[in-house]
PAVEX-862841 format. One record per residue (C-alpha): x, y, z; residue in three letters. Coordinates in pm, 1 decimal, m for minus. Example, Ala and Ser with C-alpha at 12.3 -4.5 7.8 and 13.67 -1.06 7.14 Angstrom:
> X|Y|Z|rest
> 1230.0|m450.0|780.0|ALA
> 1367.0|m106.0|714.0|SER
***
This chain:
> X|Y|Z|rest
> 3405.6|8672.6|569.6|UNK
> 3564.8|9005.6|688.6|UNK
> 3931.9|8985.8|706.4|UNK
> 4115.8|9082.1|1038.6|UNK
> 4171.6|9425.2|1194.9|UNK
> 4360.4|9589.1|1453.2|UNK
> 4053.5|9557.8|1663.5|UNK
> 3994.4|9201.6|1559.4|UNK
> 4309.8|9054.7|1470.9|UNK
> 4215.9|8686.4|1495.7|UNK
> 3873.8|8737.1|1302.1|UNK
> 3836.9|8429.1|1104.7|UNK
> 4015.2|8217.9|1359.0|UNK
> 3811.2|7887.4|1451.5|UNK
> 3877.7|7759.7|1795.5|UNK
> 3743.9|7467.5|1996.2|UNK
> 3733.5|7541.8|2387.4|UNK
> 3701.8|7212.1|2588.6|UNK
> 3878.5|7321.9|2912.2|UNK
> 3677.4|7388.1|3222.1|UNK
> 3764.5|7595.3|3530.4|UNK
> 3962.1|7897.2|3449.1|UNK
> 4307.3|7843.7|3305.8|UNK
> 4188.3|7707.5|2946.3|UNK
> 3870.8|7914.0|2931.8|UNK
> 4039.9|8200.7|3003.3|UNK
> 4289.8|8151.5|2698.9|UNK
> 3998.3|8096.0|2504.2|UNK
> 3835.7|8406.2|2609.6|UNK
> 4150.2|8612.3|2533.8|UNK
> 4115.9|8449.5|2179.5|UNK
> 3764.1|8552.4|2151.8|UNK
> 3852.5|8918.1|2264.3|UNK
> 4084.0|8904.9|2011.3|UNK
> 3794.8|8816.0|1742.5|UNK
> 3844.3|8441.3|1708.8|UNK
> 3509.0|8257.9|1676.5|UNK
> 3560.8|8047.7|2000.3|UNK
> 3333.1|7732.9|2095.4|UNK
> 3285.9|7639.1|2427.3|UNK
> 3241.2|7276.5|2404.0|UNK
> 3084.3|7149.6|2756.1|UNK
> 2955.3|6788.9|2879.5|UNK
> 2567.1|6747.3|2927.4|UNK
> 2611.1|6897.8|3295.0|UNK
> 2801.1|7182.6|3213.4|UNK
> 3153.8|7319.5|3294.1|UNK
> 3209.2|7241.5|3653.2|UNK
> 3307.2|7604.2|3743.4|UNK
> 2930.9|7710.7|3669.2|UNK
> 2867.5|7575.7|4031.8|UNK
> 3197.4|7721.2|4176.9|UNK
> 3060.1|7938.4|4480.8|UNK
> 2719.6|8151.9|4423.8|UNK
> 2536.5|8057.6|4125.8|UNK
> 2316.2|8279.4|3950.1|UNK
> 2112.3|8189.3|3626.7|UNK
> 2349.2|7884.4|3559.2|UNK
> 2648.6|8078.8|3606.7|UNK
> 2912.2|8169.0|3881.6|UNK
> 3108.8|8483.3|3895.3|UNK
> 3406.6|8245.6|3743.2|UNK
> 3216.9|8092.2|3430.1|UNK
> 3044.7|8413.8|3329.5|UNK
> 3375.1|8638.3|3312.4|UNK
> 3619.4|8383.9|3145.7|UNK
> 3364.3|8262.9|2891.2|UNK
> 3235.1|8601.9|2746.2|UNK
> 3243.8|8625.7|2365.5|UNK
> 3207.8|8230.3|2303.7|UNK
> 2966.5|8020.5|2149.3|UNK
> 2825.2|7723.2|2351.3|UNK
> 2789.3|7374.3|2182.9|UNK
> 2679.3|7046.9|2453.5|UNK
> 2848.7|6748.2|2348.5|UNK
> 2827.7|6404.8|2562.4|UNK
> 3198.4|6286.8|2481.7|UNK
> 3075.6|5955.8|2649.7|UNK
> 2908.6|5846.3|2353.7|UNK
> 3065.8|5784.8|1983.9|UNK
> 2816.4|6040.2|1817.3|UNK
> 2961.3|6301.2|2057.3|UNK
> 3307.8|6207.6|1963.5|UNK
> 3277.6|6185.2|1596.1|UNK
> 3092.9|6526.8|1587.8|UNK
> 3428.6|6672.4|1785.4|UNK
> 3668.3|6515.4|1563.1|UNK
> 3479.4|6668.9|1265.0|UNK
> 3454.0|7000.7|1441.3|UNK
> 3845.3|6975.6|1501.3|UNK
> 3917.3|6885.0|1131.1|UNK
> 3824.9|7242.1|1044.1|UNK
> 3923.0|7430.7|1329.1|UNK
> 4260.0|7646.0|1403.0|UNK
> 4286.5|7574.6|1776.0|UNK
> 4176.9|7300.3|1990.9|UNK
> 4230.6|7365.4|2382.3|UNK
> 4196.7|7075.3|2611.4|UNK
> 4227.7|7050.2|2993.6|UNK
> 4219.0|6670.9|3031.5|UNK
> 4423.8|6475.6|3287.8|UNK
> 4722.8|6356.3|3025.6|UNK
> 4645.4|6077.2|2827.1|UNK
> 4270.7|6098.2|2859.7|UNK
> 4235.4|6295.7|2512.5|UNK
> 4449.9|6058.2|2326.9|UNK
> 4238.3|5753.6|2467.6|UNK
> 3913.2|5930.2|2321.4|UNK
> 4092.5|5966.1|1981.6|UNK
> 4102.5|6346.4|2037.4|UNK
> 4506.1|6345.5|2105.6|UNK
> 4739.8|6559.9|1902.8|UNK
> 4873.9|6262.2|1679.4|UNK
> 4487.7|6162.1|1573.0|UNK
> 4360.2|6528.5|1535.1|UNK
> 4647.3|6663.2|1359.3|UNK
> 4705.0|6385.0|1112.3|UNK
> 4395.9|6498.2|934.0|UNK
> 4458.2|6890.4|1013.2|UNK
> 4826.4|6963.3|999.0|UNK
> 4763.6|7294.5|1065.1|UNK
> 4596.4|7253.4|1416.7|UNK
> 4729.7|7412.8|1739.7|UNK
> 4681.5|7187.8|1995.6|UNK
> 4690.2|7309.9|2334.0|UNK
> 4707.5|7097.5|2648.5|UNK
> 4670.9|7260.4|3013.5|UNK
> 4720.9|7050.7|3294.5|UNK
> 4843.1|7051.8|3654.6|UNK
> 5216.3|6907.8|3615.6|UNK
> 5233.2|6893.5|3253.0|UNK
> 5230.0|6584.3|2994.1|UNK
> 5514.2|6406.5|3112.3|UNK
> 5735.3|6356.9|3437.0|UNK
> 5661.0|6172.3|3763.8|UNK
> 5382.4|6392.1|3856.0|UNK
> 5197.2|6404.3|3550.6|UNK
> 4906.4|6219.6|3682.5|UNK
> 4871.5|6415.2|4016.7|UNK
> 4549.0|6600.4|4078.8|UNK
> 4596.5|6978.3|4056.7|UNK
> 4423.9|7308.9|4123.1|UNK
> 4523.3|7686.4|4148.6|UNK
> 4638.6|7629.3|4511.2|UNK
> 4811.8|7335.6|4489.1|UNK
> 5016.7|7525.4|4175.6|UNK
> 5087.1|7811.4|4417.5|UNK
> 5226.2|7567.6|4665.3|UNK
> 5438.5|7359.6|4432.1|UNK
> 5568.3|7644.0|4245.8|UNK
> 5725.3|7849.3|4572.8|UNK
> 5453.4|8133.2|4567.5|UNK
> 5301.3|8054.1|4889.3|UNK
> 5636.8|8022.9|5017.1|UNK
> 5764.2|8360.8|4919.2|UNK
> 5405.2|8529.1|5019.6|UNK
> 5450.4|8537.7|5355.5|UNK
> 5239.8|8780.8|5604.6|UNK
> 5314.0|8970.0|5900.7|UNK
> 5217.3|8641.3|6133.3|UNK
> 5512.9|8496.2|5922.3|UNK
> 5290.0|8205.0|5806.0|UNK
> 5299.1|8138.5|5414.6|UNK
> 4987.1|8235.6|5233.6|UNK
> 4798.9|8162.7|4904.0|UNK
> 4751.3|8463.6|4678.0|UNK
> 4373.2|8557.9|4717.5|UNK
> 4257.7|8517.2|4379.1|UNK
> 4314.1|8232.0|4079.5|UNK
> 4647.0|8402.4|4011.8|UNK
> 4801.0|8052.4|3881.7|UNK
> 4491.0|7988.8|3658.6|UNK
> 4499.3|8308.4|3506.9|UNK
> 4895.6|8340.7|3441.2|UNK
> 4853.4|7995.7|3275.0|UNK
> 4586.6|8119.5|3061.0|UNK
> 4802.2|8401.4|2969.8|UNK
> 5106.3|8176.3|2874.8|UNK
> 4869.5|7975.4|2659.8|UNK
> 4734.4|8265.5|2469.8|UNK
> 5106.9|8383.2|2425.5|UNK
> 5215.1|8058.1|2296.6|UNK
> 4915.9|8034.8|2067.6|UNK
> 5004.2|8357.5|1900.6|UNK
> 5392.9|8279.5|1839.0|UNK
> 5239.0|7964.5|1677.1|UNK
> 4978.4|8125.6|1461.9|UNK
> 5291.8|8356.2|1355.1|UNK
> 5536.2|8066.4|1278.3|UNK
> 5211.2|7886.1|1091.3|UNK
> 5226.0|8138.9|837.6|UNK
> 5542.5|8034.9|722.0|UNK
> 5552.3|7667.1|822.9|UNK
> 5181.6|7576.5|738.2|UNK
> 5211.9|7334.3|1045.3|UNK
> 5055.6|7356.2|1389.6|UNK
> 5202.2|7231.9|1697.8|UNK
> 5114.6|7053.4|2038.2|UNK
> 5156.9|7302.1|2330.3|UNK
> 5195.0|7158.7|2667.8|UNK
> 5103.0|7432.7|2927.7|UNK
> 5093.1|7342.6|3272.6|UNK
> 4958.4|7542.8|3589.9|UNK
> 5303.7|7444.2|3813.5|UNK
> 5512.8|7588.1|3516.2|UNK
> 5331.1|7899.7|3442.1|UNK
> 5305.6|7997.1|3810.0|UNK
> 5707.4|7928.9|3883.2|UNK
> 5747.9|8136.7|3552.4|UNK
> 5546.1|8401.0|3726.7|UNK
> 5809.9|8429.1|4008.6|UNK
> 6072.8|8585.5|3783.6|UNK
> 6384.2|8653.6|3957.1|UNK
> 6295.3|8491.7|4283.7|UNK
> 6437.6|8136.8|4210.2|UNK
> 6773.0|8319.4|4102.7|UNK
> 6738.5|8519.4|4427.4|UNK
> 6688.4|8232.4|4648.4|UNK
> 6948.7|8009.4|4489.4|UNK
> 7219.2|8301.4|4507.0|UNK
> 7136.0|8410.8|4878.6|UNK
> 7111.3|8034.2|4994.5|UNK
> 6722.3|8009.8|5039.0|UNK
> 6667.1|8298.1|5237.9|UNK
> 6702.6|8614.4|5052.4|UNK
> 6659.7|8951.0|5241.6|UNK
> 6383.3|9166.8|5197.6|UNK
> 6466.6|9415.6|4919.1|UNK
> 6307.0|9750.3|5039.5|UNK
> 6259.8|9728.6|5431.6|UNK
> 6036.3|9921.6|5578.6|UNK
> 5792.9|9892.4|5250.3|UNK
> 5500.8|9722.7|5281.5|UNK
> 5109.8|9758.4|5420.6|UNK
> 5062.0|9936.2|5714.7|UNK
> 4708.2|10020.8|5934.7|UNK
> 4629.6|10340.7|5952.9|UNK
> 4355.1|10507.0|6190.4|UNK
> 4087.3|10425.1|5943.1|UNK
> 4225.7|10201.8|5684.0|UNK
> 4524.5|10023.1|5526.3|UNK
> 4795.6|10176.7|5299.3|UNK
> 5097.5|10039.5|5118.8|UNK
> 5421.6|10197.1|5066.0|UNK
> 5716.9|10105.8|4835.6|UNK
> 6055.4|10226.8|4853.5|UNK
> 6325.1|10184.3|4542.8|UNK
> 6603.4|10423.3|4661.6|UNK
> 6761.5|10574.9|4974.7|UNK
> 6631.1|10920.0|4907.3|UNK
> 6267.3|10773.2|4927.4|UNK
> 6360.3|10622.7|5262.0|UNK
> 6477.8|10944.7|5389.4|UNK
> 6166.9|11120.3|5234.6|UNK
> 5942.5|10869.6|5408.1|UNK
> 6104.6|10935.8|5756.9|UNK
> 6049.9|11298.3|5712.3|UNK
> 5674.0|11250.5|5616.3|UNK
> 5618.6|11026.0|5919.1|UNK
> 5754.2|11310.4|6152.0|UNK
> 6058.8|11054.3|6225.3|UNK
> 6363.4|11216.8|6073.9|UNK
> 6537.8|11011.1|6336.5|UNK
> 6489.7|10697.0|6173.4|UNK
> 6679.6|10775.9|5858.2|UNK
> 6961.8|10897.2|6087.0|UNK
> 6982.7|10620.5|6300.2|UNK
> 7290.6|10402.8|6192.1|UNK
> 7121.8|10071.7|6231.1|UNK
> 6887.1|10165.6|5929.0|UNK
> 7170.3|10335.2|5733.2|UNK
> 7109.3|10135.8|5404.3|UNK
> 6888.9|9867.9|5277.8|UNK
> 7092.6|9601.6|5400.7|UNK
> 7100.9|9689.2|5741.3|UNK
> 6733.0|9792.1|5735.0|UNK
> 6660.1|9425.8|5635.8|UNK
> 6869.5|9288.8|5935.4|UNK
> 6652.7|9534.8|6173.0|UNK
> 6342.3|9499.1|6003.9|UNK
> 6122.0|9395.3|6307.6|UNK
> 6262.9|9697.1|6496.4|UNK
> 6217.5|9958.1|6205.1|UNK
> 5865.3|9837.2|6106.7|UNK
> 5713.7|9830.7|6457.2|UNK
> 5818.3|10224.8|6490.2|UNK
> 5650.5|10292.3|6110.1|UNK
> 5359.0|10096.2|6216.3|UNK
> 5292.8|10288.5|6493.2|UNK
> 5336.0|10616.4|6318.2|UNK
> 5095.4|10536.8|6050.2|UNK
> 4847.0|10444.5|6336.8|UNK
> 4810.5|10796.1|6419.6|UNK
> 4638.9|10958.2|6096.9|UNK
> 4381.8|10851.9|5841.8|UNK
> 4463.4|10708.8|5522.7|UNK
> 4384.6|11011.8|5347.0|UNK
> 4585.8|11215.9|5548.7|UNK
> 4900.9|10985.6|5496.4|UNK
> 4861.2|10981.1|5120.0|UNK
> 4853.5|11365.4|5094.6|UNK
> 5165.3|11373.6|5314.7|UNK
> 5370.2|11117.6|5112.0|UNK
> 5275.8|11217.0|4768.5|UNK
> 5376.5|11553.6|4868.4|UNK
> 5710.5|11389.7|4978.3|UNK
> 5727.1|11208.8|4635.4|UNK
> 5688.3|10879.9|4824.7|UNK
> 5539.7|10591.0|4627.9|UNK
> 5235.8|10475.9|4836.6|UNK
> 4870.8|10393.3|4786.1|UNK
> 4576.4|10293.0|4983.2|UNK
> 4474.2|9930.3|4997.6|UNK
> 4129.7|9902.2|4826.9|UNK
> 3856.3|9640.9|4748.7|UNK
> 3791.7|9543.9|4407.5|UNK
> 3455.2|9740.8|4442.7|UNK
> 3600.5|10028.2|4589.9|UNK
> 3853.1|10016.6|4269.1|UNK
> 3552.1|10041.7|4064.4|UNK
> 3432.8|10351.2|4198.8|UNK
> 3784.0|10501.8|4154.2|UNK
> 3769.4|10826.6|3914.4|UNK
> 4076.0|10714.2|3740.6|UNK
> 3907.4|10370.6|3652.4|UNK
> 3597.6|10574.7|3519.9|UNK
> 3834.5|10823.5|3336.2|UNK
> 4010.5|10555.3|3159.8|UNK
> 3713.1|10328.4|3108.0|UNK
> 3882.5|10042.4|3317.5|UNK
> 3610.8|9810.3|3346.5|UNK
> 3354.3|9660.6|3127.0|UNK
> 2983.5|9579.2|3214.5|UNK
> 2820.3|9285.1|3059.0|UNK
> 2437.2|9230.6|3133.9|UNK
> 2413.2|8826.4|3153.6|UNK
> 2076.4|8645.3|3141.2|UNK
> 2002.5|8521.4|3499.8|UNK
> 2270.0|8731.6|3664.5|UNK
> 2228.7|9124.3|3562.6|UNK
> 2539.3|9322.5|3525.0|UNK
> 2859.7|9138.7|3523.2|UNK
> 3156.8|9341.3|3581.2|UNK
> 3513.6|9259.6|3474.7|UNK
> 3845.8|9480.5|3462.7|UNK
> 3914.8|9556.4|3109.0|UNK
> 4195.8|9368.5|2925.8|UNK
> 4487.2|9559.0|2818.7|UNK
> 4562.3|9566.0|2445.8|UNK
> 4216.0|9480.8|2340.8|UNK
> 4018.1|9755.6|2192.3|UNK
> 3743.1|9904.8|2413.1|UNK
> 3460.1|9868.4|2164.5|UNK
> 3534.6|9499.6|2101.3|UNK
> 3503.5|9397.7|2480.2|UNK
> 3230.0|9621.7|2515.2|UNK
> 3024.0|9403.9|2255.9|UNK
> 3137.4|9071.2|2356.3|UNK
> 2802.9|8843.8|2402.0|UNK
> 2765.2|8736.0|2746.1|UNK
> 2889.6|8357.9|2833.3|UNK
> 2656.2|8110.7|2701.2|UNK
> 2421.8|7876.5|2841.0|UNK
> 2530.7|7513.8|2780.4|UNK
> 2481.0|7433.3|2436.5|UNK
> 2314.3|7784.6|2369.1|UNK
> 2415.9|7794.5|2020.4|UNK
> 2458.9|7415.3|1923.1|UNK
> 2235.1|7387.7|1637.1|UNK
> 2376.3|7690.5|1436.6|UNK
> 2741.8|7565.7|1502.9|UNK
> 2665.8|7212.2|1365.6|UNK
> 2478.6|7352.7|1064.5|UNK
> 2754.0|7579.7|981.7|UNK
> 2993.3|7253.0|997.6|UNK
> 2767.2|7075.3|752.4|UNK
> 2570.1|6838.8|979.3|UNK
> 2234.5|6746.0|878.3|UNK
> 1895.6|6832.4|1020.4|UNK
> 1889.7|6473.5|1152.2|UNK
> 2207.0|6465.7|1306.0|UNK
> 2181.6|6815.7|1470.6|UNK
> 1840.2|6699.6|1652.2|UNK
> 2011.2|6368.6|1780.6|UNK
> 2331.8|6572.9|1907.3|UNK
> 2123.2|6873.4|2067.0|UNK
> 1836.8|6646.0|2211.9|UNK
> 1954.3|6721.1|2563.4|UNK
> 2011.5|7094.9|2520.7|UNK
> 1690.9|7198.9|2568.8|UNK
> 1650.3|7006.5|2891.2|UNK
> 1989.8|7124.3|2997.8|UNK
> 1885.4|7509.2|2961.6|UNK
> 1559.5|7443.0|3089.8|UNK
> 1740.8|7323.6|3414.6|UNK
> 1937.7|7629.4|3447.0|UNK
> 1643.2|7863.3|3436.3|UNK
***
């Protein structure tokens, strides 16, 4: 086996990824992109994310993106044969990722205590909605619930004053990132201790941590913190939308000059960040009226010339066409059976060539026979365990 390299630091690492949806699979994807051999273990019907949204050839956009670089194994964990096979694979694995509701894995004989008894170096990752303990541990959860529970929705208020969910699976993604980071630090410690660890990673705690300073801000200011940098924000132009950010008084003055409204920087009601926050409705309405008079390109030219931080608001497909993205190879394209080209933003810190060469997300059980053969299963055992894989694969095509 080739040794780990900077390009593939986790080469030789064996990972079992039982997670479904986004959070657990994203952790598995990051490990795969770092060189690990990640086996995606699915039930006979497959990961439920395969059918979420529009499907193409047995995958949705979610399942195709977050399961790249993995090998597929179908196991029916409602049978003793399936459970026994998984326990056998776990005994030779470095990382075990599961997303069952708390307590389910233990009832199946797949909990931390059972698996680590025979494999003390195992790093066991449990991803759940509210964590493994506490009064809410058994509550159902989703990305939207995590956003709502953590305070993220409350701080994401629109111009209509209503709290809004962030328009992507940000709670799932950040949970996968925190899980990946926790695995990395535990792997480092294992080199000295020789032992693994049980990692309890929840969507709600991960999302709360993502808010960073917001908890401190709300507690220090009585639950109603002032806006940080009025009139920063998004504004409609004559042909689109623009985003403006301000971090200093000098930038505010330059913004007013670029807008052709130097009087706004001289008005005592808007003299500093605090007073502008108190008069936000008055000020932003005037700024909005100014931005509506010209195109986005015109405003960007003026604002950039004035050294004001601003950018047009792009849709994801517009981002993909940007010269900056092309120049920095910011996106990766992976032809995927039944789907055609699947595009994704490149993962920061991962070598380009590694991510470019990752295999597409597997079909259900696609690599089952090879995986089981490598683990020492007999031909008879393999035939029994993968007997439903061909039928499942045919149903996808």
